[in-house]
N, C-alpha and C positions, 0 to 999 in steps of 0.2 A: 440371406442378406441382413435380416434383423439381428441374428445371432452374431454375425461378423461385426456389425456396428456396436453391439453391446460389448463384445470382446475388446474392440479397439478403444472404446470409451473407458472400459474397466482398466485396460493397460495404461492409458494416459493418467487415470486417477491414481493408480498404485505407484506410478513413477513420476508424479507431478513435479517434484523438486528437481529431477534430472531433465525433464522435458522442457520446462519453462525457459531456460536459457537459450534453447533452440530458436525461440521466437525472435530473440535479439539478433541472432546470426542471420535469420531469414530476412529481417527488416533491413539489415546492413548490406547483404549481398544480393537481395532482390528488390531494388529500390522501386521498381514498377509496382510490385505488390504493396509496398508501404504506402505509395500514393493512392492505390485503389482502396485501401482499407480506411482512409481518412474519414469518410462519412459514417463509418461503423464505430467510431470512438465512444460515443455515449452509450449505445447498446452494450458495447464491450465492457463498460464500467458497471452497467446495471445488472447484467446476468450473474456475474460471480457473487455480488452482494446478495442477490435474491437466493441463489442456491446455498450460500453459506447460512442464511437464515433458515432455510429448509433443513439443512444438516444439523444445526444446533437445536437441542431440545429446549422447549419453552422454560422449563424449570431452571436451566442453566442461565438463560438470559435474565430471568427474574432474580436469581441469586446474585448476579453481578449488579443489577439495578438497585438491589437492597443495600449494596455497599456504596450508597450515593455520595458519601463524604470522600471516598477514594476516587470515585468517578469525577467529582468536581475538582479535586486536587490534581488528578492526572490530566484533565482537560486544560487546566491552568498551566500545567507544565508544558504540554504539547504546543499550545497556542501562544503563550506569553514568555514563559521562562526559557524554553528551548531556543527560540530565535534570539532572545537577549543574550543567552550564554554563547551562542554561535557568533554573534556580533562581537562580544568581548574577546573571544579566541582569535577572530580574524584580525584584530588590531595588532597582533604579533607577527603577521605575515604580509608579504608584499605580493599581491596578485592583481591581474588585470581587472579593471573596474567592472566590466560586464560579468565576470565570474563572481566577484564579490556580491554584486546585486542579485545574481541568480541564486547564490547560496543562501542569502538572507531571505529572499522570497520563498524559496523551498522550505527553509526552516520554519516559516510562519504558516505552512500549509497543514491541513489535517491529514490523517493517514489515507493511503490509497484504498479504494473500496475492495480491491483484490486481497487486501491484507488478511481479512478473515479466512479466505480460502487458503492462503499460504499458511496461516496458523493451524488450520485443520490438517494440511499436508504434513506439517512439522510435529504435530501432536502437542502443541502448547495451548494455553487457555483461549480458545476461539471466541467464547462468550464475552469476555472482557474486551477483546479486540473489536467485536461488533458494537458493543455499547459505547466504547470510546470513539470509534469511527463515526457513529451516528451523532453522538453528543458534540464532537468537534466540528462536524460538517454543518450542524445547525447553528453553532456559535461562530464559525469562521467569518460570516458576513459582518459580524460586529468587531472581530479582532483584526482581521486582515487589513482593511483600509488604513487604520491608524498605525499598525506595525510597519506596513510597507512604506507609508508616508514618512515616518520618523526614521526608519532604518536606511531606506534607499532613495528617499525623496521622489517617490513615484505615486501619483494620485490615480487611483483606480476609477475609471469612468463608468464601469458597469454599475447600474443602480443597485444600492444596498438592498432595498426591499425586493427588487426583482430577483437578485441572486438568492436571497433567503427563501423566496417563494419557490423558485426552481429546485433548490436543494431539498426543501420540505416535501415537495411533490415527488421528487425522485425517491426519497426515503419511504414515504407513505406507500408509493406504488410497489416498492420492493417488498415491504411488509405484507401488503395486500396479496400480491402474487404468491409470495411464500406461504401465506395462510391457506390460499386456495390449493396449492400443491400438497400441503400437509393434509388437508381435509380429504382430498381425492386419493392420495396414496396411503395415508396412515403411517404411524411411526415404524411399524414392523417392516413394511415394504421399503421405507426410506433407508432403514439400516441394511436391508438386504441389497439395495442398489446404491449404497454409498459410494462405491468406487466409480460407478457410471455417472453419478451426479458430479463427483469430483473431476471426472474426465471432461464433462461438459464445461465446467468452470475453467479447466486448463485451456480448452479451445478458445473461449472468449477472452481470457487473459492474454493468450497468444495473439489473437487478432488485435487487441489493444497495443501490445508491445510492438508488433509489426507496424501498425498504423502510425504510431507516434515517432517511429524511426525515420519518417519522411524528411528528406533533406540532409540527413546526417552523412550519408555516403558522399554526396557532393562536397560537403563541408570538409570531410576528412581528406578528400583528394586535393582540395585547395589549400587547407591549413592543417596538416596532420599533427604538428606540434601543439597547436591550440586545442585540438580535439583531445589529444592525449592528456593535456593539462586538465581539461574538464573532467575526463574520466578518472584521473587520480584524485582530484579534489572531491568529486561526488562520491567516490568510493570511500574516502576518508570520512566524509560527512555521514554516510549511511553506517559504516562499520563503527565509527566513534559513537554514534547515537545508540546503536545496539548495545555496545559494551557499557557505556556510561549509565544508561537507563536501567539496564539489567542489574548492574551492581547497586545502583541507587535504591532500587525497589526490591532487592533480594529477600528482604524480610517477609515479603508476601508469598514466598515459595517459588520454586524453580519454574513451574508451568506458567504462573502469573507474571513473574518478573521478566521472563524471556518474551512473553507476549507483549508486555509493555515496551521492552526493547525493540520488538518488531514494529509496533506502531510508531515508536519514536524515530526509527530510521527510515521506514518506508513512507516518505512524504508524498502527498498527492500532487505530483508535478503535472499529471494529466489535467487536473482541475485548474491549476494555475495556467496551464497552456490554453485551456478553453476560455478562462476569464480574461487573460491578457493578450490573446492572439491578435487582436486588432490594434493594440497600442505598444506591444513589446518589440524590441529590436530582434533581428534574426539571431544574434548571439544568445540572447536570453532564451528564445524558443529552442535553439540547438542544445542549450544546457538542459532544459526540461526533457528533451529527447534522450540525450546521452546519459543523463542521470538515472534513467530507467535500468540501465545495464547492471549496475551493482545491486539494485533492488531485487533483481530476479536471478542474478548469478550467486550472490552471497548466501542466500538461504540454502541453496543446493550444496554449496561448499561447506557450510556450517552444520548441515543436517546431522552428520555423524557425531559431532561434538555436542549438539543439542540433545540428541538421543542419549548419549552417555551421561550428561548432566541430569536428565529426567530420571534415568534409571538409578543413578546415585542418590538423588533426592528421595525417590520412592523407597529405596532401601533404608535410608536414614530415618524416614518417617515411620517405617514398619518397625525398626529397631527401638525407636523411642516409645512406640505404643506398647511394646512388650515390656 
């Protein structure tokens, strides 16, 4: 039984990019399961972040933290410049007001906590993803209320300090549990069981994807055209952010720039869902749910291209060294 479970987790870990989109389909076609997974949303955010911290070696995190000026600049890009740029672009399009509001709130969010796990699956710089995810999650209580207020005229009722404390405890707990796991397992065993750890991440990311799909199936049956609009707009937002940020920061190297593209496109709609669930309209919450679809489909579709770019960049670097 144990060997079968290890094999199953290893299989999921090795094929993570292909497996994750299945969670979207399950959430859409098995709405009862989506409803049942609602209480598991927070644990499903916590586990992938923790396991990503386990998988990334300490020296990699330290190296990214030493580039503090880049961390500060990139955090400013994610929390301030990105939503401002999205607002400017939206002025050229005519879209339903709920979609515009949802896009701007999404653009003001930090990266999704599963982003580090996806970065590991894709082979890009997961350490900078973790550092940026944590930095922006700690800063978002300061940036989100004014950005949301000025961009969409929505006043967040959740207490600023309460949100800061919850996020800080969330991150501290993830680091603490990751440190315990590293101490108990040791780095060599972590390397040996990397696919199994990745498989566990896939399961919890899948639980989150399925849980947040709650209500989407009914909305699609009632308003299919509106749901398709949301899907197109959210896909353009994610893909456009991937491309723009990757090109903008290409000078940092392929692994790092594509990691920055990933954190720029994979916004934490789940966090926005949890923060605004008591005061947001159903249309807004539906956008946060449907917006998960491109975040988990696009990495799997782009994986071959990302791999080619990484190989090409490695070959160029090797040639230059010679």
